[in-house]
C-alpha positions as CSV (number, residue, x, y, z in Angstrom):
1,M,-18.2,-19.8,13.0
2,P,-18.6,-23.2,14.6
3,A,-15.7,-25.4,14.4
4,P,-15.6,-28.3,11.9
5,D,-17.5,-31.6,12.9
6,R,-15.6,-34.1,15.0
7,D,-14.7,-35.8,11.9
8,G,-13.8,-32.6,10.3
9,D,-10.3,-30.9,10.1
10,L,-9.1,-27.4,10.4
11,R,-6.7,-28.1,7.4
12,M,-9.9,-27.4,5.0
13,L,-10.1,-23.8,6.2
14,R,-7.0,-22.4,4.6
15,P,-7.7,-23.5,1.0
16,L,-11.2,-22.1,1.5
17,F,-10.5,-18.9,2.8
18,P,-6.7,-18.2,2.1
19,G,-6.9,-14.4,2.9
20,V,-8.3,-14.8,6.4
21,R,-6.2,-13.0,9.2
22,H,-8.6,-13.5,12.0
23,L,-10.2,-16.9,12.9
24,R,-12.8,-17.1,15.9
25,P,-14.1,-20.7,15.9
26,D,-16.9,-21.4,18.7
27,V,-16.1,-24.7,19.8
28,S,-18.2,-24.9,23.0
29,A,-19.9,-28.3,21.8
30,R,-16.5,-29.7,21.6
31,R,-14.1,-31.1,24.4
32,V,-10.7,-31.0,22.5
33,L,-9.6,-29.0,19.3
34,D,-6.6,-29.7,17.4
35,L,-5.0,-26.4,16.3
36,T,-1.9,-27.9,14.6
37,P,-3.1,-27.2,11.1
38,L,-3.1,-23.6,11.9
39,H,0.6,-23.5,12.8
40,S,1.9,-22.8,9.3
41,W,-0.9,-20.1,8.5
42,P,1.2,-16.9,8.4
43,G,-0.3,-13.9,10.2
44,L,-3.5,-16.0,11.3
45,Q,-4.7,-14.6,14.9
46,V,-6.9,-17.2,16.6
47,Q,-9.6,-16.6,19.1
48,V,-11.3,-19.8,20.3
49,L,-14.4,-19.5,22.0
50,G,-15.6,-22.1,24.5
51,L,-12.6,-24.0,25.5
52,T,-9.4,-23.3,27.5
53,R,-5.8,-23.6,26.4
54,Q,-5.7,-26.8,28.4
55,H,-8.2,-28.5,25.9
56,L,-6.4,-27.4,22.8
57,I,-3.9,-29.4,21.0
58,G,-1.0,-27.3,19.4
59,A,-2.0,-24.0,21.4
60,E,1.5,-23.4,22.8
61,E,3.0,-23.3,19.1
62,L,0.5,-20.6,18.1
63,G,2.1,-18.5,21.3
64,N,0.5,-14.7,21.1
65,R,-1.4,-15.6,18.0
66,L,-3.8,-17.4,20.1
67,N,-6.4,-16.1,22.6
68,A,-8.6,-18.9,24.2
69,S,-11.4,-18.2,26.6
70,P,-13.9,-20.7,28.3
71,G,-17.7,-20.4,27.9
């Protein structure tokens, strides 16, 4: 699933997909992604494709629930 447009926001995902437990956004077309809206989503595992942790805002707070790989 592509990440929301640059004007978009990850907050929109939880109301649309409340039962999701695994999120795999492909953000290779972006330079930075704000993961802060995902912090309070219980049990959500996030695998970000296309960016390293250095380009993710709020990555540290997700701890072991986040896997980020370049390319």
